[in-house]
DRENKOL-874304 format. One record per atom (N, C-alpha, C): residue number from 1; residue in three letters; atom name; x, z, y. Coordinates in Angstrom, 2 decimals, always signed. Each point is the difference from the previous one (the first is absolute). Example, Ala and Ser with C-alpha at 12.3 -4.5 7.8 and 13.67 -1.06 7.14 Angstrom:
% residues 2
num,residu,atome,u,w,v
1,Ala,N,+13.19,+7.80,-5.69
1,Ala,CA,-0.89,+0.00,+1.19
1,Ala,C,+0.90,+0.00,+1.20
2,Ser,N,-0.35,-0.72,+1.05
2,Ser,CA,+0.82,+0.06,+1.19
2,Ser,C,-0.77,+0.73,+1.09
***
This chain:
% residues 171
num,residu,atome,u,w,v
1,Met,N,-30.35,-69.08,+55.70
1,Met,CA,+1.01,+0.89,-0.56
1,Met,C,-0.74,+1.16,-0.66
2,Gly,N,+0.37,+0.32,-1.20
2,Gly,CA,-0.65,+1.08,-0.74
2,Gly,C,+0.33,+1.36,+0.59
3,Leu,N,-0.80,+0.99,-0.34
3,Leu,CA,+0.19,+1.35,+0.51
3,Leu,C,+1.37,+0.55,-0.34
4,Phe,N,+0.45,-0.16,-1.25
4,Phe,CA,+1.31,+0.52,-0.40
4,Phe,C,+1.12,-0.68,+0.80
5,Lys,N,-0.12,-1.31,+0.21
5,Lys,CA,+1.01,-0.73,+0.78
5,Lys,C,+0.02,+0.49,+1.44
6,Lys,N,-1.19,+0.28,+0.56
6,Lys,CA,-0.08,+0.50,+1.37
6,Lys,C,+0.64,+1.37,+0.12
7,Leu,N,-0.23,+0.86,-0.98
7,Leu,CA,+0.62,+1.33,+0.02
7,Leu,C,+1.52,-0.10,-0.09
8,Lys,N,+0.50,-0.83,-0.90
8,Lys,CA,+1.45,-0.20,-0.13
8,Lys,C,+0.57,-0.57,+1.29
9,Gln,N,-0.68,-1.01,+0.58
9,Gln,CA,+0.46,-0.62,+1.25
9,Gln,C,+0.07,+1.05,+1.10
10,Gly,N,-1.03,+0.83,+0.11
10,Gly,CA,-0.03,+1.02,+1.03
10,Gly,C,+1.15,+0.97,-0.11
11,Leu,N,+0.41,+0.30,-1.19
11,Leu,CA,+1.12,+0.91,-0.23
11,Leu,C,+1.35,-0.72,+0.04
12,Gly,N,+0.00,-1.30,+0.20
12,Gly,CA,+1.24,-0.75,+0.08
12,Gly,C,+0.55,-0.42,-1.35
13,Met,N,-0.77,+0.22,-1.07
13,Met,CA,+0.46,-0.36,-1.34
13,Met,C,-0.37,-1.46,-0.27
14,Gly,N,+0.92,-0.75,-0.59
14,Gly,CA,-0.27,-1.39,-0.33
14,Gly,C,-0.04,-0.89,+1.21
15,Thr,N,+0.66,+0.40,+1.09
15,Thr,CA,-0.01,-0.80,+1.22
15,Thr,C,+1.24,-0.88,+0.06
16,Val,N,+1.11,+0.57,+0.49
16,Val,CA,+1.24,-0.75,+0.11
16,Val,C,+1.17,+0.89,-0.39
17,Lys,N,+1.10,-0.64,-0.38
17,Lys,CA,+1.28,+0.69,-0.21
17,Lys,C,+0.90,-0.40,+1.16
18,Val,N,+0.74,+0.96,+0.52
18,Val,CA,+0.87,-0.23,+1.16
18,Val,C,+1.43,+0.35,-0.38
19,Ala,N,+0.94,-0.85,+0.40
19,Ala,CA,+1.43,+0.26,-0.22
19,Ala,C,+0.75,-0.38,+1.28
20,Val,N,+0.80,+0.91,+0.51
20,Val,CA,+0.78,-0.28,+1.20
20,Val,C,+1.46,-0.18,-0.40
21,Ser,N,+0.66,-0.93,+0.68
21,Ser,CA,+1.41,-0.28,-0.27
21,Ser,C,+0.76,+0.06,+1.33
22,Val,N,+1.03,+0.86,+0.05
22,Val,CA,+0.82,+0.17,+1.20
22,Val,C,+1.45,+0.23,-0.42
23,Pro,N,+0.95,-0.15,+0.95
23,Pro,CA,+1.40,+0.29,-0.34
23,Pro,C,+0.16,+1.47,-0.39
24,Ala,N,+1.01,+0.29,-0.79
24,Ala,CA,+0.25,+1.37,-0.46
24,Ala,C,+0.52,+0.89,+1.12
25,Gln,N,+0.62,-0.60,+1.02
25,Gln,CA,+0.48,+0.80,+1.12
25,Gln,C,-0.18,-0.76,+1.30
26,Val,N,-0.17,+0.78,+1.08
26,Val,CA,-0.17,-0.56,+1.35
26,Val,C,+0.93,+0.74,+0.94
27,Gly,N,+0.28,-0.59,+1.14
27,Gly,CA,+0.92,+0.60,+0.96
27,Gly,C,-0.66,+1.02,+0.91
28,Ala,N,+0.74,+1.06,+0.32
28,Ala,CA,-0.51,+1.03,+0.92
28,Ala,C,-0.01,-0.50,+1.44
29,Asp,N,+0.67,-1.12,+0.25
29,Asp,CA,+0.08,-0.53,+1.36
29,Asp,C,-1.26,-0.75,+0.43
30,Gly,N,-1.04,+0.07,-0.80
30,Gly,CA,-1.28,-0.64,+0.34
30,Gly,C,-0.01,-1.46,-0.39
31,Gly,N,-1.12,-0.63,+0.33
31,Gly,CA,-0.12,-1.41,-0.32
31,Gly,C,-1.12,-0.27,-0.97
32,Pro,N,-0.03,-1.18,-0.51
32,Pro,CA,-1.11,-0.34,-0.90
32,Pro,C,+0.29,+0.31,-1.46
33,Ile,N,-1.07,+0.30,-0.72
33,Ile,CA,+0.03,+0.06,-1.45
33,Ile,C,-0.86,-1.17,-0.47
34,Glu,N,+0.61,-0.91,-0.74
34,Glu,CA,-0.75,-1.14,-0.50
34,Glu,C,-0.34,+0.25,-1.46
35,Gly,N,-1.26,-0.24,-0.34
35,Gly,CA,-0.45,+0.24,-1.36
35,Gly,C,-1.20,-0.84,-0.33
36,Ser,N,-0.58,+0.28,-1.16
36,Ser,CA,-1.20,-0.74,-0.40
36,Ser,C,-0.95,+0.91,-0.77
37,Val,N,-1.27,-0.38,+0.04
37,Val,CA,-1.05,+0.69,-0.74
37,Val,C,-0.61,-1.00,-0.95
38,Ser,N,-0.06,+0.35,-1.28
38,Ser,CA,-0.64,-0.84,-1.00
38,Ser,C,-1.33,+0.65,-0.37
39,Ile,N,-1.09,-0.78,+0.11
39,Ile,CA,-1.34,+0.50,-0.32
39,Ile,C,-0.53,-0.81,-1.16
40,Thr,N,-0.41,+0.68,-1.07
40,Thr,CA,-0.58,-0.64,-1.17
40,Thr,C,-1.44,+0.47,-0.13
41,Ala,N,-0.95,-0.94,+0.02
41,Ala,CA,-1.41,+0.34,-0.10
41,Ala,C,-0.38,+0.25,-1.46
42,Glu,N,-0.57,+1.16,-0.27
42,Glu,CA,-0.46,+0.33,-1.34
42,Glu,C,-1.44,-0.48,-0.20
43,Ser,N,-0.67,-0.31,+1.10
43,Ser,CA,-1.35,-0.58,+0.00
43,Ser,C,-0.16,-0.69,+1.36
44,Asp,N,-1.08,-0.73,+0.20
44,Asp,CA,-0.23,-0.65,+1.29
44,Asp,C,-0.06,+1.06,+1.09
45,Gln,N,+0.78,-0.21,+1.06
45,Gln,CA,+0.11,+1.00,+1.06
45,Gln,C,+0.05,-0.63,+1.38
46,Arg,N,-0.38,+0.80,+0.99
46,Arg,CA,+0.15,-0.35,+1.41
46,Arg,C,+1.01,+0.99,+0.58
47,Ile,N,+1.13,-0.52,+0.49
47,Ile,CA,+1.04,+0.83,+0.60
47,Ile,C,-0.25,+0.01,+1.51
48,Leu,N,-0.10,+1.18,+0.59
48,Leu,CA,-0.28,+0.12,+1.44
48,Leu,C,+1.28,+0.02,+0.83
49,Ser,N,+1.04,+0.67,-0.49
49,Ser,CA,+1.27,+0.05,+0.73
49,Ser,C,+1.12,+0.43,-0.94
50,Val,N,+1.22,-0.29,+0.42
50,Val,CA,+1.21,+0.41,-0.72
50,Val,C,+0.96,+0.57,+1.03
51,Ser,N,+0.59,+1.15,-0.30
51,Ser,CA,+0.95,+0.59,+0.94
51,Ser,C,+1.23,+0.51,-0.75
52,Ala,N,+1.09,+0.13,+0.75
52,Ala,CA,+1.24,+0.58,-0.51
52,Ala,C,+0.46,+1.03,+1.02
53,Val,N,+0.44,+1.15,-0.49
53,Val,CA,+0.40,+1.09,+0.88
53,Val,C,+1.34,+0.55,-0.46
54,Phe,N,+0.93,+0.17,+0.94
54,Phe,CA,+1.28,+0.65,-0.27
54,Phe,C,-0.17,+1.46,+0.42
55,Glu,N,+0.23,+0.93,-0.95
55,Glu,CA,-0.29,+1.40,+0.27
55,Glu,C,+1.14,+0.92,-0.41
56,Arg,N,+0.07,+1.14,+0.68
56,Arg,CA,+0.85,+1.11,-0.40
56,Arg,C,-0.96,+1.00,-0.65
57,Val,N,+0.26,+0.35,-1.25
57,Val,CA,-0.90,+0.87,-0.75
57,Val,C,+0.67,+1.35,-0.24
58,Phe,N,-0.64,+1.05,+0.51
58,Phe,CA,+0.48,+1.37,-0.17
58,Phe,C,-0.74,+0.63,-1.17
59,Ser,N,+0.71,+0.55,-0.95
59,Ser,CA,-0.61,+0.74,-1.11
59,Ser,C,+0.36,+1.47,+0.19
60,Tyr,N,-0.99,+0.87,-0.09
60,Tyr,CA,+0.25,+1.42,+0.18
60,Tyr,C,-1.01,+0.80,-0.80
61,Thr,N,+0.25,+1.29,-0.10
61,Thr,CA,-0.91,+0.92,-0.67
61,Thr,C,-0.51,+0.97,+1.03
62,Lys,N,-1.33,+0.21,+0.04
62,Lys,CA,-0.56,+0.90,+1.00
62,Lys,C,-0.77,+1.14,-0.66
63,Leu,N,-0.09,+1.09,+0.72
63,Leu,CA,-0.69,+1.18,-0.48
63,Leu,C,-1.46,-0.07,+0.45
64,Ser,N,-0.89,+0.25,-0.94
64,Ser,CA,-1.43,+0.10,+0.31
64,Ser,C,-0.48,+1.36,-0.47
65,Ser,N,-0.83,+0.61,+0.81
65,Ser,CA,-0.54,+1.32,-0.35
65,Ser,C,-1.51,-0.10,-0.10
66,Tyr,N,-0.57,+0.72,-0.93
66,Tyr,CA,-1.45,+0.06,-0.12
66,Tyr,C,-0.42,+1.37,-0.52
67,Thr,N,-1.26,+0.31,+0.23
67,Thr,CA,-0.56,+1.26,-0.47
67,Thr,C,-1.06,-0.32,-1.05
68,Asp,N,+0.12,+0.63,-1.17
68,Asp,CA,-0.97,-0.26,-1.06
68,Asp,C,-1.30,+0.78,+0.24
69,Ser,N,-0.95,-0.16,-0.87
69,Ser,CA,-1.32,+0.62,+0.17
69,Ser,C,+0.04,+1.53,-0.07
70,Asp,N,+1.08,+0.56,-0.55
70,Asp,CA,+0.15,+1.45,-0.06
70,Asp,C,+0.72,+0.56,+1.22
71,Gly,N,+0.38,-0.88,+0.92
71,Gly,CA,+0.69,+0.44,+1.21
71,Gly,C,+1.50,+0.09,-0.13
72,Asn,N,+0.55,-0.47,-1.12
72,Asn,CA,+1.46,+0.04,-0.20
72,Asn,C,+0.65,-1.22,+0.63
73,Ala,N,+1.09,+0.20,+0.71
73,Ala,CA,+0.74,-1.09,+0.64
73,Ala,C,+0.98,-0.61,-1.01
74,His,N,+0.11,-1.32,+0.01
74,His,CA,+0.91,-0.71,-0.89
74,His,C,+0.78,-1.04,+0.80
75,Asp,N,+1.25,-0.16,-0.36
75,Asp,CA,+0.84,-1.05,+0.60
75,Asp,C,+0.34,-1.01,-1.07
76,Thr,N,-0.04,-1.27,+0.37
76,Thr,CA,+0.42,-1.07,-0.90
76,Thr,C,+0.88,-0.97,+0.76
77,Trp,N,+0.92,-0.60,-0.71
77,Trp,CA,+0.86,-1.02,+0.59
77,Trp,C,-0.45,-1.36,-0.53
78,Ser,N,-0.10,-0.99,+0.88
78,Ser,CA,-0.41,-1.33,-0.43
78,Ser,C,+0.88,-1.06,+0.67
79,Asp,N,+0.22,-1.08,-0.75
79,Asp,CA,+0.80,-1.11,+0.53
79,Asp,C,-0.84,-0.82,+0.96
80,Asp,N,+0.64,-0.49,+1.05
80,Asp,CA,-0.69,-0.82,+1.00
80,Asp,C,+0.98,-1.03,+0.55
81,Thr,N,-0.53,-1.00,+0.67
81,Thr,CA,+0.83,-1.01,+0.65
81,Thr,C,-0.51,-0.27,+1.41
82,His,N,+0.89,-0.46,+0.83
82,His,CA,-0.33,-0.43,+1.36
82,His,C,+0.69,-1.34,+0.21
83,Arg,N,-0.75,-0.99,+0.50
83,Arg,CA,+0.55,-1.34,+0.20
83,Arg,C,+0.11,-0.28,+1.49
84,Glu,N,+1.16,-0.52,+0.40
84,Glu,CA,+0.25,-0.39,+1.38
84,Glu,C,+0.24,-1.51,+0.03
85,Thr,N,-0.82,-0.72,+0.75
85,Thr,CA,+0.11,-1.46,+0.08
85,Thr,C,+1.14,-0.40,+0.93
86,Leu,N,+0.89,-0.86,-0.50
86,Leu,CA,+1.13,-0.50,+0.77
86,Leu,C,-0.19,-1.44,+0.44
87,Gly,N,-0.84,-0.75,-0.71
87,Gly,CA,-0.28,-1.40,+0.34
87,Gly,C,-1.15,-0.53,-0.84
88,Thr,N,-0.74,-0.97,+0.54
88,Thr,CA,-1.15,-0.55,-0.73
88,Thr,C,-0.10,-1.51,+0.15
89,Trp,N,-0.71,-0.60,-0.94
89,Trp,CA,-0.38,-1.42,+0.03
89,Trp,C,-1.39,-0.07,-0.60
90,Glu,N,-0.87,-0.86,+0.56
90,Glu,CA,-1.34,-0.13,-0.56
90,Glu,C,-0.50,-1.43,+0.17
91,Asp,N,-0.68,-0.48,-1.02
91,Asp,CA,-0.68,-1.29,+0.02
91,Asp,C,-1.48,+0.27,-0.23
92,Thr,N,-0.81,-0.23,+1.02
92,Thr,CA,-1.44,+0.29,-0.10
92,Thr,C,-0.82,-1.25,-0.32
93,Thr,N,+0.68,-1.06,-0.40
93,Thr,CA,-0.71,-1.21,-0.41
93,Thr,C,-0.54,+0.21,-1.41
94,Gly,N,-1.31,+0.11,-0.12
94,Gly,CA,-0.61,+0.21,-1.31
94,Gly,C,+0.06,-1.26,-0.84
95,Phe,N,-0.04,+0.18,-1.31
95,Phe,CA,+0.00,-1.14,-0.92
95,Phe,C,-0.62,+0.40,-1.32
96,Asp,N,-0.48,-0.99,-0.73
96,Asp,CA,-0.60,+0.21,-1.32
96,Asp,C,+1.01,-0.32,-1.08
97,Met,N,-0.11,+0.73,-1.11
97,Met,CA,+0.85,-0.25,-1.16
97,Met,C,-0.87,-0.09,-1.24
98,Ala,N,+0.31,-0.96,-0.85
98,Ala,CA,-0.71,-0.15,-1.27
98,Ala,C,+0.71,+0.83,-1.06
99,Glu,N,-0.72,+0.38,-1.04
99,Glu,CA,+0.58,+0.78,-1.09
99,Glu,C,+1.24,-0.70,-0.55
100,Gly,N,+1.11,+0.75,-0.12
100,Gly,CA,+1.25,-0.53,-0.52
100,Gly,C,+0.88,-0.66,+1.05
101,Glu,N,-0.50,-0.21,+1.19
101,Glu,CA,+0.79,-0.64,+1.07
101,Glu,C,+1.07,+0.97,+0.51
102,Val,N,+1.16,-0.56,+0.34
102,Val,CA,+1.10,+0.79,+0.56
102,Val,C,+0.32,-0.56,+1.38
103,Lys,N,+0.10,+0.89,+0.97
103,Lys,CA,+0.34,-0.42,+1.37
103,Lys,C,+1.20,+0.81,+0.46
104,Gln,N,+0.96,-0.68,+0.60
104,Gln,CA,+1.22,+0.63,+0.49
104,Gln,C,+0.03,-0.12,+1.53
105,Leu,N,+0.16,+1.12,+0.69
105,Leu,CA,+0.10,+0.02,+1.45
105,Leu,C,+1.36,+0.55,+0.39
106,Thr,N,+0.65,-0.63,+0.96
106,Thr,CA,+1.27,+0.53,+0.51
106,Thr,C,-0.28,+0.76,+1.29
107,Phe,N,+0.85,+1.00,+0.27
107,Phe,CA,-0.18,+0.80,+1.20
107,Phe,C,+1.35,+0.39,+0.59
108,Thr,N,-0.04,+0.38,+1.27
108,Thr,CA,+1.16,+0.52,+0.70
108,Thr,C,-0.43,+1.26,+0.75
109,Val,N,+0.62,+1.12,-0.31
109,Val,CA,-0.29,+1.27,+0.67
109,Val,C,+1.16,+0.32,+0.92
110,Asp,N,-0.27,+0.09,+1.30
110,Asp,CA,+1.03,+0.38,+0.97
110,Asp,C,-0.03,+1.51,+0.18
111,Tyr,N,+1.18,+0.59,+0.19
111,Tyr,CA,+0.08,+1.44,+0.24
111,Tyr,C,+1.16,+0.29,+0.94
112,Ala,N,-0.09,+1.12,+0.71
112,Ala,CA,+1.01,+0.39,+0.98
112,Ala,C,+1.22,+0.60,-0.69
113,Pro,N,+1.17,-0.06,+0.66
113,Pro,CA,+1.19,+0.65,-0.57
113,Pro,C,-0.23,+1.50,-0.19
114,Met,N,+0.64,+0.55,-1.03
114,Met,CA,-0.12,+1.43,-0.28
114,Met,C,+1.28,+0.69,+0.44
115,Glu,N,-0.17,+1.12,+0.72
115,Glu,CA,+1.17,+0.76,+0.42
115,Glu,C,+0.73,+0.59,-1.19
116,Glu,N,-0.80,+0.43,-0.99
116,Glu,CA,+0.57,+0.60,-1.21
116,Glu,C,-0.92,-0.33,-1.17
117,Thr,N,+0.60,-0.24,-1.15
117,Thr,CA,-0.82,-0.21,-1.21
117,Thr,C,-0.01,+1.31,-0.76
118,Tyr,N,-1.18,+0.49,-0.26
118,Tyr,CA,-0.16,+1.29,-0.65
118,Tyr,C,-0.32,-0.20,-1.47
119,Thr,N,+0.56,+0.87,-0.83
119,Thr,CA,-0.34,-0.02,-1.42
119,Thr,C,-0.57,+1.34,-0.43
120,Thr,N,+0.14,+0.99,+0.85
120,Thr,CA,-0.55,+1.32,-0.29
120,Thr,C,-0.55,+0.60,+1.29
121,Gly,N,-0.92,+0.89,-0.14
121,Gly,CA,-0.61,+0.63,+1.17
121,Gly,C,+0.75,+1.21,+0.49
122,Leu,N,+0.98,+0.47,-0.76
122,Leu,CA,+0.72,+1.20,+0.38
122,Leu,C,+0.73,-0.20,+1.32
123,Gly,N,-0.30,+0.84,+0.98
123,Gly,CA,+0.65,-0.08,+1.30
123,Gly,C,-0.42,-1.18,+0.85
124,Ser,N,-1.00,-0.73,-0.42
124,Ser,CA,-0.44,-1.19,+0.71
124,Ser,C,-0.99,+0.34,+1.10
125,Thr,N,+0.04,-0.75,+1.08
125,Thr,CA,-0.96,+0.16,+1.09
125,Thr,C,-1.26,-0.81,-0.27
126,Leu,N,-0.09,-0.65,-1.15
126,Leu,CA,-1.14,-0.85,-0.30
126,Leu,C,-1.24,+0.76,-0.46
127,Trp,N,+0.09,+1.28,-0.19
127,Trp,CA,-1.11,+0.76,-0.57
127,Trp,C,-0.98,+0.47,+1.08
128,Thr,N,-0.12,-0.73,+1.09
128,Thr,CA,-0.89,+0.39,+1.10
128,Thr,C,-1.47,-0.11,-0.38
129,Phe,N,-0.34,-0.62,-1.12
129,Phe,CA,-1.40,-0.08,-0.43
129,Phe,C,-0.48,+1.32,-0.60
130,Met,N,+0.92,+0.90,-0.32
130,Met,CA,-0.38,+1.31,-0.53
130,Met,C,-0.49,+0.88,+1.16
131,Pro,N,-0.94,+0.90,-0.26
131,Pro,CA,-0.44,+0.93,+1.05
131,Pro,C,+1.19,+0.80,+0.53
132,Ser,N,+0.04,+0.20,+1.31
132,Ser,CA,+1.16,+0.64,+0.61
132,Ser,C,+0.20,+1.44,-0.44
133,Asn,N,-1.06,+0.67,-0.47
133,Asn,CA,+0.15,+1.38,-0.42
133,Asn,C,+0.42,+0.13,-1.47
134,Trp,N,+0.08,-1.13,-0.72
134,Trp,CA,+0.44,+0.05,-1.39
134,Trp,C,+1.52,+0.16,-0.04
135,Met,N,+0.46,+0.80,-0.95
135,Met,CA,+1.44,+0.21,-0.14
135,Met,C,+0.49,-0.62,-1.31
136,Pro,N,+1.14,-0.71,+0.06
136,Pro,CA,+0.56,-0.58,-1.24
136,Pro,C,+0.28,+1.10,-1.02
137,Gly,N,-0.35,-0.25,-1.25
137,Gly,CA,+0.23,+0.96,-1.07
137,Gly,C,-1.12,+1.00,-0.14
138,Lys,N,-0.71,+0.28,+1.09
138,Lys,CA,-1.11,+0.95,-0.07
138,Lys,C,-1.34,-0.74,-0.14
139,Asp,N,-0.21,-1.04,+0.80
139,Asp,CA,-1.25,-0.76,-0.03
139,Asp,C,+0.16,-1.36,-0.65
140,Tyr,N,+1.21,-0.52,-0.02
140,Tyr,CA,+0.27,-1.30,-0.63
140,Tyr,C,+1.47,-0.10,-0.36
141,Thr,N,+0.29,-0.87,-0.94
141,Thr,CA,+1.40,-0.31,-0.31
141,Thr,C,+0.17,-1.50,+0.17
142,Gly,N,+1.01,-0.37,+0.74
142,Gly,CA,+0.28,-1.41,+0.26
142,Gly,C,+0.52,-0.68,-1.24
143,Gly,N,-0.42,-1.22,-0.19
143,Gly,CA,+0.44,-0.75,-1.16
143,Gly,C,+0.78,-1.23,+0.41
144,Asp,N,-0.16,-1.03,-0.78
144,Asp,CA,+0.73,-1.24,+0.23
144,Asp,C,-0.69,-0.89,+1.02
145,Ile,N,+0.78,-0.89,+0.58
145,Ile,CA,-0.51,-1.03,+0.89
145,Ile,C,+0.44,-1.33,-0.59
146,Val,N,-0.95,-0.90,-0.21
146,Val,CA,+0.31,-1.35,-0.48
146,Val,C,-0.65,-1.01,+0.94
147,Tyr,N,+0.50,-1.21,-0.06
147,Tyr,CA,-0.54,-1.10,+0.80
147,Tyr,C,-0.65,-0.99,-0.95
148,Val,N,-1.21,-0.46,+0.35
148,Val,CA,-0.73,-0.92,-0.87
148,Val,C,-0.59,-1.14,+0.82
149,Val,N,-0.20,-1.12,-0.68
149,Val,CA,-0.82,-1.09,+0.53
149,Val,C,-1.23,-0.04,-0.89
150,Arg,N,-1.16,+0.18,+0.63
150,Arg,CA,-1.27,+0.07,-0.73
150,Arg,C,-0.88,-1.17,+0.42
151,Ala,N,-0.52,-0.71,-0.98
151,Ala,CA,-0.94,-1.10,+0.25
151,Ala,C,-1.39,+0.46,-0.37
152,Val,N,-0.98,-0.28,+0.88
152,Val,CA,-1.38,+0.42,-0.22
152,Val,C,-0.91,-1.22,+0.11
153,Val,N,-0.85,-0.19,-1.01
153,Val,CA,-0.94,-1.11,-0.03
153,Val,C,-1.41,+0.59,+0.11
154,Asp,N,-0.73,-0.40,+1.05
154,Asp,CA,-1.37,+0.45,+0.20
154,Asp,C,-0.94,-0.98,-0.69
155,Val,N,-0.66,+0.48,-1.08
155,Val,CA,-0.88,-0.82,-0.81
155,Val,C,-1.45,+0.28,+0.41
156,Asp,N,-0.78,-1.05,+0.22
156,Asp,CA,-1.40,+0.13,+0.38
156,Asp,C,-0.78,+0.72,-1.09
157,Asp,N,-0.91,+0.86,+0.39
157,Asp,CA,-0.88,+0.75,-0.91
157,Asp,C,+0.74,+0.95,-0.93
158,Ala,N,+1.21,+0.39,+0.34
158,Ala,CA,+0.73,+1.00,-0.79
158,Ala,C,+0.28,+1.20,+0.88
159,Val,N,-0.26,+1.19,-0.50
159,Val,CA,+0.20,+1.21,+0.77
159,Val,C,+1.49,+0.26,+0.24
160,Phe,N,+0.82,-0.27,-1.00
160,Phe,CA,+1.42,+0.29,+0.10
160,Phe,C,+0.79,-1.29,+0.19
161,Asp,N,+0.92,+0.01,+0.98
161,Asp,CA,+0.90,-1.12,+0.19
161,Asp,C,+1.00,-0.03,-1.15
162,Lys,N,+0.46,-1.18,-0.34
162,Lys,CA,+1.02,-0.16,-1.03
162,Lys,C,+1.36,-0.05,+0.69
163,Glu,N,+0.99,+0.65,-0.58
163,Glu,CA,+1.31,+0.04,+0.64
163,Glu,C,+1.13,+0.12,-1.00
164,Asp,N,+1.20,-0.26,+0.53
164,Asp,CA,+1.23,+0.14,-0.77
164,Asp,C,+1.08,+0.35,+1.00
165,Glu,N,+1.01,+0.75,-0.43
165,Glu,CA,+1.09,+0.34,+0.93
165,Glu,C,+1.34,-0.01,-0.73
166,Arg,N,+1.04,-0.27,+0.77
166,Arg,CA,+1.36,-0.02,-0.51
166,Arg,C,+0.87,+0.87,+0.89
167,Val,N,+0.82,+0.84,-0.63
167,Val,CA,+0.96,+0.82,+0.73
167,Val,C,+1.16,-0.88,+0.43
168,Val,N,+0.42,+0.14,+1.25
168,Val,CA,+1.17,-0.74,+0.49
168,Val,C,+1.01,+1.02,+0.52
169,Lys,N,+1.25,-0.34,-0.13
169,Lys,CA,+1.08,+0.84,+0.50
169,Lys,C,+0.36,-0.48,+1.41
170,Val,N,+0.11,+0.94,+0.92
170,Val,CA,+0.39,-0.33,+1.37
170,Val,C,+1.47,+0.31,+0.16
171,Val,N,+0.79,-1.03,+0.34
171,Val,CA,+1.44,+0.17,+0.13
171,Val,C,+0.48,-0.30,+1.41
***
């Protein structure tokens, strides 16, 4: 493998394309989510594992403070996310793929019933990942909460895993 190909491979470029397919909505009463992962090899590859994760994703804005070289304090707001895993599936059976080959894997992710389905963080008890001394509106502002199914493909000799995710509605 040439040097340029090795550099691209290490960065995850020219490895595989990943597409996940799941139902548009799932029940809050728990149970399985059945879906599939389609992997297309852009070059010859060794796949180490494939996983699917059902997650609750919190989006929020947090305050960061810093002092510049002149000693002046500055505050900035930045967007951030926090992911909470609700269910997982993983296949650790490695396999090889030739350039242009497409492989489809089916999966089932089990998850527990949800007491409540959240769409916003306002007034929610789910924000326990924030430091207890932080105050809403002063240190952070709560944003939206969405549910996603994310598929992750671990490619040999690549620094970054390849992934794809789909938002699902919990009803």
